[in-house]
C-alpha angles and dihedrals in degrees: 000000000000114000114247100210138033089248092054089048089054090051089060090062089084088068120091094234137009120261116276087224092066123098116254093252092058091046090052091053091046091056090048090052089051089055097252102127093170095054090046092049093047090057096041095053090057093054103092097193134093088262091053089050091049093052089045089052092049091051093052090046088052089049089054096246099130095170093056091040090053091054092052094045088055090049089051093048090239129130118240102269122251091196133078126286088243091057092047091049091053091048091050093049093047091048089055094047094056 
């Protein structure tokens, strides 16, 4: 079952793995929240949609690679954020819950 709120998404982080029923974008964000950047990135780079590009951009921004992040934000049709990574993460999760 897909969580319906950001708070319920956070509650799933006590589980060892994300639900197989979740879309790839939500699984990617889940792995990022668990601290596994590589698992998150592996999933995100296989999502060939604007959302996949946005998550990919966020991950490279988090990594500190602004040049690569900028490329992926452009692919996603999103501006380079002027807000925190934490805020962007919450926005991304909420976008994928709706």
